PADOLO-590713 format. One record per residue (C-alpha): residue in one letter; z, x, y. Coordinates in Angstrom, 2 decimals, padded with zeros to 5 digits. Each point is the difference from the previous one (the first is absolute). Example, Ala and Ser with C-alpha at 12.3 -4.5 7.8 and 13.67 -1.06 7.14 Angstrom:
BEGIN
A	007.80	012.30	-004.50
S	-000.66	001.37	003.44
//
This chain:
BEGIN
X	005.06	-259.59	049.76
X	002.62	-001.17	-002.29
X	003.79	000.83	000.93
X	000.06	002.90	-003.14
X	-003.08	001.54	001.33
X	001.60	-000.60	004.04
X	003.22	001.88	-001.33
X	-001.63	002.53	-001.36
X	-002.63	001.27	002.85
X	004.05	000.21	002.27
X	001.32	002.64	-003.34
X	-003.70	001.72	000.46
X	000.03	000.36	004.09
X	003.54	001.11	-000.24
X	000.29	002.27	-002.57
X	-003.30	001.45	000.80
X	-000.27	-000.66	004.14
X	003.03	-001.28	001.31
X	000.06	-003.37	002.02
X	-000.35	-000.17	003.68
X	-000.53	-003.35	001.37
X	-001.28	001.59	003.78
X	-001.73	-000.87	002.05
X	000.43	000.91	004.02
X	-000.35	003.63	000.19
X	001.45	003.05	002.08
X	-002.25	003.00	-000.23
X	001.69	002.29	002.43
X	-000.35	004.18	-001.04
X	000.91	001.78	003.00
X	003.37	-001.78	000.28
X	001.33	002.69	003.78
X	-002.30	-000.80	001.41
X	-000.08	-003.79	-001.24
X	003.21	-000.17	001.68
X	002.66	001.91	002.36
X	002.86	000.90	-001.92
X	000.50	-000.19	-004.03
X	001.75	-002.10	000.49
X	-002.21	-002.40	002.12
X	-003.31	000.61	-002.79
X	003.14	-001.60	-002.87
X	000.88	-003.06	001.74
X	-003.55	-000.20	001.29
X	-001.08	-000.09	-003.54
X	002.69	-001.82	-001.41
X	000.30	-002.63	002.91
X	-004.41	-001.08	-000.80
X	-000.64	-002.31	-002.70
X	-002.45	001.57	-001.36
X	001.04	000.28	-004.12
X	-001.25	002.97	-000.48
X	000.62	002.73	001.99
X	-001.86	003.52	-000.57
X	001.05	003.38	001.36
X	-000.53	003.52	-000.31
X	002.80	001.25	-002.53
X	001.37	001.76	003.75
X	000.67	-000.90	002.95
X	-000.98	002.79	001.26
X	-001.29	003.39	-000.89
X	003.42	001.73	001.31
X	002.38	001.20	-003.01
X	002.50	-002.97	000.92
X	-003.54	-002.25	-001.04
X	000.40	-001.68	-003.01
X	001.17	-003.57	-000.16
X	003.47	000.03	-001.30
X	000.26	-002.75	-003.11
X	002.67	-002.31	002.93
X	-002.65	000.49	002.48
X	-002.93	-002.18	-002.39
X	003.10	-002.08	-001.52
X	000.53	-001.16	004.10
X	-004.04	-000.60	-000.02
X	000.10	-001.93	-002.70
X	002.18	-001.88	000.41
X	-000.62	-001.57	003.02
X	-002.04	-002.93	-001.89
X	-000.06	-001.07	-003.15
X	-001.48	001.16	-002.64
X	-001.60	002.96	001.41
X	-001.55	002.73	-000.94
X	-000.02	003.43	001.51
X	-002.64	002.38	-001.93
X	-000.32	004.03	001.44
X	-004.12	000.68	000.87
X	-001.01	002.63	-002.23
X	-003.64	002.73	000.29
X	-001.51	000.31	-003.70
X	-002.94	000.70	000.49
X	000.59	003.11	002.91
X	002.03	002.63	001.09
X	001.28	-000.53	003.54
X	001.65	003.50	001.72
X	002.59	-001.90	001.25
X	001.67	-000.40	-003.07
X	003.10	002.33	-001.11
X	-002.36	000.87	-003.16
X	-002.38	001.81	003.05
X	-000.02	003.25	-000.15
X	-001.99	001.86	003.16
X	-001.94	002.41	-002.42
X	-001.73	-001.85	-001.40
X	-002.38	-000.56	002.76
X	001.45	002.92	002.33
X	-002.91	-000.34	003.15
X	-000.14	-003.25	-000.39
X	-003.42	-000.55	-000.12
X	000.03	-002.66	-002.74
X	-000.24	002.15	-002.71
X	001.72	001.04	-002.93
X	001.51	003.34	-000.23
X	-000.69	002.37	-002.38
X	004.59	-000.59	-000.96
X	-000.64	-003.61	-000.25
X	000.58	-002.22	-002.73
X	-003.52	-001.27	-002.15
X	000.68	-003.84	001.23
X	-000.48	001.42	003.22
X	-003.73	-001.27	001.41
X	-000.63	-000.30	004.04
X	001.05	-002.00	002.84
X	-000.82	-003.19	000.26
X	-001.98	001.01	003.18
X	000.97	-003.99	000.75
X	003.55	000.56	-000.25
X	000.59	003.37	001.66
X	003.34	000.76	-003.19
X	-000.54	-001.52	-002.51
X	-002.86	001.88	-002.49
X	-001.55	-000.66	-003.41
X	001.92	-000.60	-003.25
X	-001.13	000.51	-003.52
X	002.58	-001.98	-000.33
X	-000.83	000.03	-004.50
X	001.28	003.44	-000.03
X	004.11	-000.14	-000.69
X	001.57	002.57	002.28
X	-001.26	-002.17	003.25
X	001.46	-003.51	-002.49
X	003.27	001.95	-001.02
X	000.42	000.83	004.05
X	-000.74	-004.08	000.61
X	002.77	-000.93	-002.95
X	002.58	001.93	001.55
X	-000.81	-002.11	003.74
X	000.46	-003.47	-002.07
X	003.18	001.20	-001.93
X	001.03	000.75	003.53
X	-000.90	-003.75	001.52
X	001.51	-001.92	-003.75
X	003.01	001.65	000.61
X	000.48	-000.90	003.63
X	-000.39	-003.62	-000.96
X	-003.12	-000.71	001.08
X	-002.32	-002.98	-002.05
X	-002.51	001.64	-000.89
X	-002.46	001.72	001.92
X	-003.61	-000.68	001.83
X	-002.50	002.16	-001.07
X	-003.24	002.11	002.27
X	-002.88	001.09	-000.21
X	-000.48	-000.89	-003.57
X	-003.60	-000.41	000.36
X	-000.08	004.14	000.02
X	-002.17	-001.08	-002.72
X	-002.98	-000.54	002.44
X	-000.43	002.93	001.38
X	000.57	001.96	-003.87
X	-003.31	-002.42	-000.17
X	-001.96	001.07	002.44
X	-002.96	002.55	-001.76
X	-001.37	002.17	002.23
X	-002.96	001.21	-002.56
X	-000.41	-003.10	000.57
X	000.29	-001.00	003.21
X	001.82	-003.09	-000.99
X	003.72	-001.52	-000.89
X	-000.56	-000.27	-004.17
X	002.30	-003.71	-001.23
X	002.45	001.20	-003.11
X	-001.42	003.74	000.31
X	001.57	002.22	-002.43
X	002.99	002.60	001.63
X	-000.99	003.03	-002.04
X	003.76	001.02	-000.52
X	000.62	-002.38	-001.35
X	-003.44	-001.87	-002.38
X	001.20	-003.29	000.97
X	-001.12	-001.60	004.17
X	001.44	000.32	003.54
X	001.14	-002.87	-000.52
X	001.53	-000.41	-003.28
X	002.64	003.03	000.68
X	001.01	-001.63	003.66
X	000.80	-003.93	-002.37
X	001.85	003.03	-003.03
X	002.38	001.66	003.16
X	000.97	-003.30	001.75
X	000.97	-001.16	-003.56
X	001.86	003.29	-000.23
X	001.40	-000.77	003.45
X	001.52	-003.62	-001.83
X	001.09	001.73	-002.75
X	002.05	001.97	000.84
X	001.77	-001.39	003.08
X	000.62	-003.79	-002.21
X	001.18	003.06	-002.73
X	002.81	-001.05	002.18
X	000.12	-002.41	002.31
X	-001.89	-002.86	-002.52
X	-002.20	-001.71	002.76
X	-000.28	001.99	002.45
X	-003.54	-000.82	002.04
X	-002.89	002.23	000.07
X	-001.70	-001.88	002.78
X	-003.78	002.52	000.92
X	-002.17	-000.25	002.65
X	-003.60	-000.35	-000.22
X	-002.27	001.52	-002.64
X	-000.95	-004.31	-001.33
X	-002.44	001.18	-002.67
X	003.00	000.79	-002.01
X	000.78	-003.52	000.03
X	-002.27	-000.24	-002.76
X	002.04	002.37	-002.88
X	002.27	-002.52	-001.29
X	002.69	002.83	-000.76
X	000.49	000.79	003.06
X	-000.09	-004.14	001.27
X	002.84	-000.05	-001.98
X	001.70	002.73	001.40
X	000.21	-001.03	003.69
X	002.33	-002.39	001.73
X	-002.90	-000.30	002.46
X	-002.58	001.92	002.53
X	-000.61	000.32	003.85
X	-003.63	-000.46	000.62
X	-000.88	001.84	004.05
X	-002.62	-001.37	001.89
X	-001.61	-002.28	-002.53
X	-001.54	-002.52	003.28
X	-000.22	002.03	002.33
X	000.00	004.50	001.18
X	001.92	-000.34	002.39
X	-001.63	-002.84	002.58
X	-003.04	-000.10	-001.67
X	-000.80	-002.16	-003.10
X	-000.42	001.21	-002.93
X	-003.54	-000.37	-002.07
X	-000.36	-002.34	-002.79
X	-000.99	002.66	-002.31
X	003.59	001.71	000.77
X	002.07	-003.47	-000.04
X	-001.47	-001.68	-003.12
X	000.33	003.25	-002.97
X	004.09	000.00	001.71
X	000.14	-003.53	-000.04
X	-000.99	000.14	-004.22
X	002.05	002.87	-000.94
X	002.62	-002.15	002.01
X	-000.56	-002.99	-002.19
X	001.27	002.01	-003.01
X	003.53	000.28	000.84
X	002.13	-002.83	-002.23
X	001.85	-002.86	002.19
X	002.39	000.53	001.48
X	000.00	004.32	001.00
X	-000.79	000.02	003.51
X	-003.28	001.25	002.19
X	001.47	001.00	003.61
X	-002.59	000.63	002.19
X	000.27	002.64	003.10
X	-002.85	000.15	002.57
X	000.12	001.30	003.18
X	-002.12	-001.96	002.21
X	001.63	-000.44	004.25
X	-002.99	-002.71	000.16
X	000.49	-003.98	000.03
X	-003.05	000.23	-001.68
X	000.78	002.30	-002.81
X	003.46	-001.02	-000.35
X	-000.71	-003.80	-000.54
X	-003.55	001.54	-002.86
X	003.69	001.67	-001.49
X	001.47	-003.63	000.41
X	-002.32	-002.17	-001.58
X	-001.30	002.91	-003.59
X	003.97	000.56	000.34
X	000.95	-003.99	-001.27
X	-003.63	-000.66	-001.47
X	001.57	002.34	-002.73
X	003.53	-000.71	000.49
X	000.83	003.95	001.10
X	002.89	001.06	002.20
X	-001.87	001.53	002.42
X	002.11	002.10	003.03
X	-001.82	000.81	002.79
X	001.51	003.47	001.42
X	-001.13	003.08	001.88
X	-001.85	002.67	-002.06
X	003.06	002.86	001.37
X	002.07	-002.89	-002.04
X	003.30	000.71	002.53
X	000.34	-003.85	001.02
X	000.85	-002.97	-002.03
X	-003.59	-001.62	000.34
X	-000.35	-003.32	-000.75
X	-000.13	-003.05	-002.85
X	-001.65	-002.84	001.23
X	000.29	-001.44	-003.79
X	002.83	001.11	-001.14
//
């Protein structure tokens, strides 16, 4: 690559996806369990030494729960060049968010009640309180974009998007009793994957109109990287459970397709690998895989209550 091409690539990255050089990562979603006090959580995050800090948009669920601009600045100031981004679930409804209304599932049976919005699906059996969502519907997107506006206004450097891989759930065909790649969404006439790509692009466009360079980092959903438009708009990607699932090693049939997708990312766009193994064998496999492919590794607890460790920042 010559100098002109290099400068062009840099400009493109700035314009489309922001610039981030972060290596080590902190990923703490339960800050009120992470430290005894709010001030203690801010101090520990500021002193963590991590380049990228991912936190929920609120410290806790109280009325005073949302982080303030001053608190975000204090966390960011702990290390030169640090970025502080807010966690935002875009592919599931969470019943502990301000938008939730009890009437949506008044009897708490995991099924939407008659007064629930059309976007609400069944509860996720693996995560109580989280419901599937028809993420392509405008009413849902309006709710999330309102949260996004609040996040950007607080001074966060970007968003860390979870449940981007929700398209996989909708690719299950109950008639065929199997998952179908690129299954069509009858509501939109597009594939469920395309609907998710358009959703992430809409989030990026909304935030960057007022905040150029705003970071947009999806978690999982690596098949979407096959679309150039998706790769261009994101700032990097987080991947969970690539080489291990807990303390069990992942089979090659799981690992290799994801690695092939990740290889499509432009040079300079980071991959953060989040693994949850606690035993030496699992952690050794995670570290070896991360080093072999140039990924930034975080070994942490699945509840995301601690800083974990970054063995190869």
